[in-house]
C-alpha positions as CSV (number, residue, x, y, z in Angstrom):
1,M,-10.4,-8.3,-34.3
2,F,-10.8,-5.3,-36.6
3,S,-13.1,-4.3,-39.4
4,E,-12.4,-5.5,-42.9
5,Q,-11.2,-2.0,-43.9
6,A,-8.5,-2.1,-41.1
7,A,-7.5,-5.7,-41.6
8,Q,-6.2,-6.2,-45.1
9,R,-4.5,-9.5,-45.0
10,A,-1.5,-9.7,-47.3
11,H,0.2,-12.9,-46.0
12,T,-0.6,-15.4,-43.3
13,L,1.8,-17.2,-41.0
14,L,1.7,-20.2,-43.3
15,S,2.7,-18.2,-46.4
16,P,6.3,-18.4,-47.7
17,P,8.7,-15.7,-46.3
18,S,8.5,-12.5,-48.4
19,A,11.6,-11.0,-49.9
20,S,11.2,-7.8,-48.0
21,N,10.0,-7.1,-44.5
22,A,6.7,-5.2,-44.5
23,T,6.4,-2.2,-42.3
24,F,3.1,-0.5,-41.3
25,A,2.9,3.1,-40.1
26,R,0.8,3.5,-37.0
27,V,-2.3,5.6,-37.5
28,P,-1.6,9.0,-35.9
29,V,-3.9,10.8,-33.5
30,V,-4.8,13.9,-35.4
31,T,-6.3,15.8,-32.4
32,Y,-6.0,15.1,-28.7
33,T,-7.0,17.2,-25.7
34,N,-6.6,16.1,-22.1
35,S,-9.6,17.5,-20.3
36,S,-8.8,16.1,-16.8
37,Q,-7.6,19.4,-15.3
38,P,-10.7,19.6,-13.0
39,F,-9.6,16.4,-11.3
40,R,-6.1,17.8,-10.5
41,L,-5.7,19.0,-6.9
42,G,-3.9,22.3,-6.9
43,E,-4.6,23.0,-3.2
44,R,-4.5,20.1,-0.8
45,S,-6.3,20.9,2.5
46,F,-8.2,18.2,4.4
47,S,-9.3,20.4,7.3
48,R,-12.6,21.3,5.7
49,Q,-16.0,19.7,6.5
50,Y,-17.8,17.7,3.8
51,A,-20.8,19.9,4.1
52,H,-19.1,22.2,1.6
53,I,-19.2,19.6,-1.2
54,Y,-22.9,18.9,-0.6
55,A,-23.7,22.6,-0.8
56,T,-21.6,23.1,-3.9
57,R,-23.1,20.0,-5.5
58,L,-26.6,21.3,-4.8
59,I,-25.8,24.8,-6.2
60,Q,-24.3,23.3,-9.4
61,M,-27.0,20.7,-10.0
62,R,-29.9,23.1,-9.3
63,P,-30.1,24.7,-12.8
64,F,-30.1,21.2,-14.4
65,L,-32.8,19.9,-12.1
66,V,-35.0,23.0,-12.4
67,S,-34.9,22.8,-16.2
68,R,-35.6,19.1,-16.1
69,A,-38.4,19.4,-13.6
70,Q,-40.1,22.2,-15.6
71,Q,-40.1,19.9,-18.6
72,C,-41.7,17.1,-16.6
73,W,-44.2,18.9,-14.4
74,G,-44.0,22.6,-14.9
75,T,-42.7,23.1,-11.4
76,V,-39.3,24.0,-10.0
77,L,-39.0,20.8,-7.9
78,A,-37.0,17.7,-8.7
79,V,-39.3,15.7,-6.3
80,L,-43.1,15.7,-6.8
81,G,-45.3,14.9,-3.8
82,S,-47.1,16.3,-0.8
83,A,-46.6,16.7,2.9
84,G,-48.8,14.5,5.1
85,D,-50.5,15.3,8.4
86,D,-47.6,13.7,10.3
87,G,-45.1,16.0,8.6
88,K,-43.7,13.4,6.3
89,F,-43.2,14.2,2.6
90,L,-44.9,11.7,0.4
91,V,-43.0,11.4,-2.9
92,E,-45.2,10.7,-5.9
93,D,-42.6,11.1,-8.7
94,H,-39.0,12.2,-9.2
95,C,-36.7,13.1,-12.1
96,F,-33.0,13.2,-12.7
97,A,-31.0,15.9,-14.4
98,G,-30.7,13.8,-17.5
99,L,-27.9,13.6,-20.0
100,A,-25.8,16.6,-20.4
101,P,-25.4,18.4,-23.8
102,Q,-23.1,16.7,-26.2
103,K,-20.9,18.0,-29.0
104,P,-21.0,16.1,-32.2
105,T,-18.1,13.9,-33.3
106,R,-16.3,14.7,-36.5
107,P,-16.3,12.2,-39.3
108,L,-13.3,9.9,-39.8
109,D,-12.3,8.5,-43.1
110,T,-10.6,5.4,-41.7
111,D,-11.1,3.1,-38.7
112,R,-9.1,4.1,-35.7
113,F,-9.1,2.2,-32.5
114,V,-8.5,2.9,-28.8
115,L,-7.6,-0.1,-26.6
116,L,-9.0,-0.1,-23.1
117,V,-7.3,-2.3,-20.5
118,S,-7.7,-2.4,-16.8
119,G,-6.6,-4.6,-13.9
120,L,-3.2,-5.9,-15.1
121,G,-2.7,-7.0,-11.5
122,L,1.1,-7.1,-11.6
123,G,2.8,-8.7,-8.6
124,G,0.0,-11.1,-8.1
125,G,2.1,-14.1,-9.0
126,G,-0.2,-15.5,-11.7
127,G,1.7,-16.8,-14.7
128,E,-1.4,-16.8,-16.9
129,S,-1.9,-13.1,-16.3
130,L,1.7,-12.3,-17.2
131,L,1.5,-14.3,-20.4
132,G,-1.6,-12.5,-21.4
133,T,0.0,-9.2,-20.6
134,Q,3.0,-9.9,-22.8
135,L,0.7,-11.1,-25.6
136,L,-1.2,-7.9,-25.4
137,V,2.0,-5.9,-25.6
138,D,3.3,-8.0,-28.6
139,V,0.0,-7.6,-30.5
140,V,-0.2,-3.8,-30.0
141,T,3.4,-3.3,-30.9
142,G,3.2,-5.5,-34.0
143,Q,5.5,-8.2,-32.8
144,L,2.8,-10.9,-33.0
145,G,0.8,-12.3,-35.9
146,D,1.0,-12.2,-39.7
147,E,1.3,-9.1,-41.9
148,G,-2.5,-8.6,-41.9
149,E,-2.7,-8.6,-38.1
150,Q,0.3,-6.3,-37.9
151,C,-1.5,-3.9,-40.3
152,S,-4.5,-4.1,-38.1
153,A,-2.5,-3.4,-35.0
154,A,-1.2,-0.2,-36.7
155,H,-4.7,1.1,-36.5
156,V,-4.6,1.2,-32.7
157,S,-4.0,4.9,-32.2
158,R,-4.0,4.9,-28.3
159,V,-4.0,2.7,-25.3
160,I,-5.7,3.6,-22.0
161,L,-4.8,1.6,-18.9
162,A,-7.7,2.0,-16.5
163,G,-6.2,1.4,-13.0
164,N,-5.3,-1.5,-10.8
165,L,-2.0,-2.0,-12.6
166,L,-0.7,-3.6,-9.5
167,S,-2.3,-6.6,-7.7
168,H,-3.9,-6.2,-4.3
169,N,-1.3,-8.7,-3.1
170,T,1.3,-5.9,-3.3
171,Q,-0.4,-3.8,-0.6
172,S,1.5,-5.4,2.3
173,R,-1.0,-4.2,4.8
174,D,0.2,-6.6,7.5
175,S,3.5,-4.8,7.8
176,I,1.6,-1.8,9.2
177,N,0.9,-3.7,12.4
178,K,4.4,-5.0,12.8
179,A,7.2,-3.4,14.7
180,K,9.5,-1.3,12.6
181,Y,12.6,-3.4,13.4
182,L,10.9,-6.4,11.9
183,T,10.3,-4.7,8.6
184,K,13.4,-2.5,8.4
185,K,15.1,-4.6,5.8
186,T,12.0,-5.9,4.1
187,Q,11.3,-4.6,0.5
188,A,7.8,-3.7,-0.2
189,A,6.0,-6.1,-2.5
190,S,5.1,-3.3,-4.9
191,V,8.7,-2.5,-5.8
192,E,9.2,-5.4,-8.2
193,A,5.7,-4.9,-9.5
194,V,6.4,-1.3,-10.4
195,K,9.7,-2.3,-12.1
196,M,7.7,-4.8,-14.1
197,L,5.1,-2.1,-15.0
198,D,7.9,0.2,-16.1
199,E,9.2,-2.4,-18.5
200,I,5.7,-3.0,-19.9
201,L,5.1,0.7,-20.3
202,L,8.5,1.1,-22.0
203,Q,7.5,-1.5,-24.7
204,L,4.1,0.1,-25.3
205,S,5.1,3.8,-25.2
206,A,7.9,3.1,-27.7
207,S,5.2,2.2,-30.2
208,V,1.9,3.9,-29.3
209,P,0.6,6.7,-27.0
210,V,-0.4,5.4,-23.6
211,D,-2.5,7.0,-20.9
212,V,-2.0,5.4,-17.4
213,M,-4.7,5.9,-14.9
214,P,-4.2,4.9,-11.2
215,G,-6.6,2.5,-9.4
216,E,-7.5,1.3,-6.0
217,F,-4.4,-0.8,-5.5
218,D,-1.9,1.5,-7.2
219,P,0.7,3.7,-5.3
220,T,-1.1,7.0,-5.2
221,N,-3.7,8.7,-3.0
222,Y,-6.7,6.5,-2.1
223,T,-9.5,9.1,-2.3
224,L,-11.1,10.3,-5.5
225,P,-10.0,12.0,-7.7
226,Q,-6.8,9.9,-7.7
227,Q,-3.7,11.9,-8.8
228,P,-1.3,10.7,-11.5
229,L,1.3,8.1,-10.6
230,H,4.6,9.8,-10.0
231,P,7.0,9.7,-13.0
232,C,10.0,8.8,-10.8
233,M,8.6,5.3,-10.6
234,F,9.0,4.8,-14.3
235,P,12.6,5.8,-15.2
236,L,12.6,3.8,-18.4
237,A,9.1,4.6,-19.9
238,T,9.1,8.3,-19.0
239,A,11.9,8.8,-21.6
240,Y,9.0,8.7,-24.2
241,S,6.7,11.6,-24.6
242,T,4.0,9.2,-25.7
243,L,3.6,8.1,-22.0
244,Q,1.0,10.2,-20.2
245,L,0.3,9.7,-16.5
246,V,-3.2,10.9,-15.9
247,T,-5.9,11.2,-13.1
248,N,-8.7,8.9,-12.1
249,P,-11.3,9.9,-13.3
250,Y,-9.9,10.7,-16.7
251,Q,-11.4,12.5,-19.6
252,A,-9.9,13.4,-23.0
253,T,-11.0,14.1,-26.6
254,I,-9.3,11.8,-29.1
255,D,-9.9,12.7,-32.8
256,G,-13.1,14.4,-31.9
257,V,-14.4,11.6,-29.6
258,R,-14.8,12.5,-26.0
259,F,-13.7,9.8,-23.5
260,L,-14.6,9.8,-19.8
261,G,-13.9,6.9,-17.5
262,T,-12.8,5.7,-14.1
263,S,-10.9,2.8,-12.7
264,G,-14.1,1.4,-11.3
265,Q,-14.3,2.5,-7.7
266,N,-17.4,4.7,-8.3
267,V,-19.3,1.9,-10.0
268,S,-18.3,-0.9,-7.6
269,D,-19.3,1.3,-4.6
270,I,-22.8,1.8,-6.1
271,F,-22.9,-2.0,-6.9
272,R,-22.1,-2.7,-3.2
273,Y,-24.8,-0.5,-1.7
274,S,-27.7,-0.6,-4.2
275,S,-30.0,-3.2,-5.8
276,M,-28.5,-2.6,-9.3
277,E,-26.5,-5.7,-10.4
278,D,-25.4,-4.7,-13.9
279,H,-22.3,-2.5,-14.2
280,L,-23.7,-1.0,-17.5
281,E,-26.9,-0.2,-15.7
282,I,-24.9,1.7,-13.1
283,L,-22.9,3.6,-15.7
284,E,-26.1,4.6,-17.4
285,W,-27.7,5.7,-14.1
286,T,-24.7,7.9,-13.3
287,L,-25.1,9.5,-16.7
288,Q,-28.8,10.2,-16.0
289,V,-28.1,11.8,-12.6
290,R,-25.2,13.7,-14.3
291,H,-22.7,12.8,-11.6
292,I,-19.7,10.4,-11.8
293,S,-19.7,9.4,-8.2
294,P,-23.0,10.2,-6.4
295,T,-22.1,8.1,-3.4
296,A,-19.0,10.1,-2.5
297,P,-18.2,11.1,0.2
298,D,-20.8,9.0,2.0
299,T,-19.5,5.5,1.2
300,L,-16.6,6.4,-1.1
301,G,-13.8,8.6,-0.1
302,C,-13.2,11.8,-2.0
303,Y,-11.4,15.1,-1.6
304,P,-13.4,17.8,0.4
305,F,-14.0,20.2,-2.5
306,Y,-15.7,23.4,-1.5
307,K,-15.7,25.7,-4.6
308,N,-17.1,23.2,-7.1
309,D,-17.8,19.5,-7.6
310,P,-15.6,18.2,-10.5
311,F,-17.7,14.9,-10.6
312,I,-20.7,16.7,-12.2
313,F,-21.0,16.1,-16.0
314,P,-20.6,19.5,-17.7
315,E,-20.7,17.7,-21.1
316,C,-21.9,14.3,-22.2
317,P,-19.1,12.0,-23.3
318,H,-19.2,9.9,-26.4
319,V,-17.5,7.0,-24.7
320,Y,-18.1,6.4,-20.9
321,F,-16.2,3.5,-19.3
322,C,-15.3,2.0,-16.0
323,G,-12.5,-0.4,-15.4
324,N,-12.0,-3.6,-13.3
325,T,-15.4,-5.1,-13.8
326,P,-16.0,-8.9,-13.5
327,S,-16.8,-9.3,-17.2
328,F,-17.0,-7.3,-20.5
329,G,-20.0,-5.4,-21.5
330,S,-20.9,-2.6,-23.9
331,K,-24.1,-0.7,-24.8
332,I,-25.0,2.3,-26.8
333,I,-27.7,4.6,-25.4
334,Q,-29.5,7.5,-27.0
335,G,-30.4,10.8,-25.3
336,P,-33.4,13.0,-25.8
337,E,-31.3,15.6,-27.5
338,D,-29.6,13.2,-30.0
339,Q,-26.8,12.3,-27.6
340,T,-25.1,9.0,-28.4
341,V,-23.0,7.4,-25.7
342,L,-21.1,4.1,-25.8
343,L,-21.0,2.5,-22.3
344,V,-18.1,0.1,-21.7
345,A,-17.4,-2.2,-18.8
346,V,-13.7,-3.0,-19.1
347,P,-13.0,-6.4,-17.5
348,D,-10.3,-7.1,-15.0
349,F,-7.4,-8.3,-17.2
350,S,-5.7,-10.4,-14.5
351,T,-8.7,-12.7,-14.3
352,T,-10.2,-12.5,-17.8
353,Q,-7.2,-11.7,-20.0
354,T,-9.6,-9.6,-22.0
355,A,-9.3,-6.0,-23.2
356,C,-11.7,-3.7,-25.2
357,L,-11.3,-2.2,-28.6
358,V,-13.3,1.0,-29.4
359,N,-13.7,2.1,-33.0
360,L,-13.6,5.9,-33.1
361,R,-15.3,6.0,-36.4
362,S,-18.4,3.9,-35.6
363,L,-18.3,3.8,-31.8
364,A,-18.4,0.0,-32.0
365,C,-16.8,-1.9,-29.2
366,Q,-15.6,-5.5,-29.0
367,P,-13.6,-7.6,-26.5
368,I,-10.3,-9.0,-27.5
369,S,-8.9,-12.0,-25.6
370,F,-5.2,-12.5,-24.8
371,S,-5.5,-15.8,-22.9
372,G,-2.7,-18.3,-23.3
373,F,-3.0,-21.1,-26.0
374,G,-1.6,-24.5,-26.3
375,A,0.0,-26.6,-29.0
376,E,-3.4,-28.0,-29.9
377,D,-4.4,-24.6,-31.3
378,E,-4.1,-24.6,-35.1
379,D,-4.0,-20.8,-35.5
380,L,-4.2,-17.5,-33.5
381,G,-8.0,-17.8,-33.0
382,G,-7.4,-18.5,-29.3
383,L,-6.0,-15.0,-29.0
384,G,-9.0,-13.3,-30.5
385,L,-7.0,-12.2,-33.5
386,G,-9.2,-13.9,-36.1
387,P,-10.9,-11.9,-38.9
């Protein structure tokens, strides 16, 4: 589960009980900066045309493309070609803006981990998913495993929940077409799911800082950037300052490592309308074009920005992730200016019971499984907690 430095096993579950109960202090986050302010909507006006965001995007991207085109061909065009007799422009070559500049990470003396989880899918009615979710909570809070694994869990410095906390079954879209008198006394399916989420966040935030991103099926605005979930929905968990309700997309710097990620809508939309079949390939492509959601607003809803386009990469992240993918995947890519980026496809937890651990010191990433186990299991290996 963790590196040997983080996991120093003192006793196993089969060892005799110790005379004193061991306690392990959680590794603190030394520096943290939430950089998601560009995704917050100060003014909400939907009366503008989307032509403004196209013009703004072109103006902001032009300097990047001019510099890149001059490096490739010595011209000021991002598309190389010629006009034919019929008036059509024949494209011979093209180039993207490329990776944005990146600030170096600062060295860390110990392993520190950020746990990425997406797609809890609460309210879906699946017992396996609920068991996996509770196992995840127990592992992170140190309630599960022997002293060595509890020591390892103490090195998780932050948890990021990347959207789709509620199941799509909680949408109750059929009630929209029903007469109001038929649904007057009907409780929305999302109510119990939100209560369940509040209890889960209470357990987590009592032990570790938690960042909660909204997703496609969560109770917030549908278009990107999605605004933070309202704190009134979590009366129990919001008592802790360690709980942070953030936007989607979300970016922050954790101990010198810059994270940028989404709940997956941008990647799934490109997957739907392109020939690319690998989510990591799509993530890398959006890095190369220097835009988080290049298909918005054409096939993916977004706010009609007119002054600037917040989806353009001003700076290259060190960890770039998307949530709610069918399976886990990770990859490290190198840029021409010594940029190093860890790409992470965070799987849908409700179907895979799998989360991702990112080591802030080495930028290594590995999946951790929380699927249920039976009596035939001899140890905790079924939980992915082995050495």
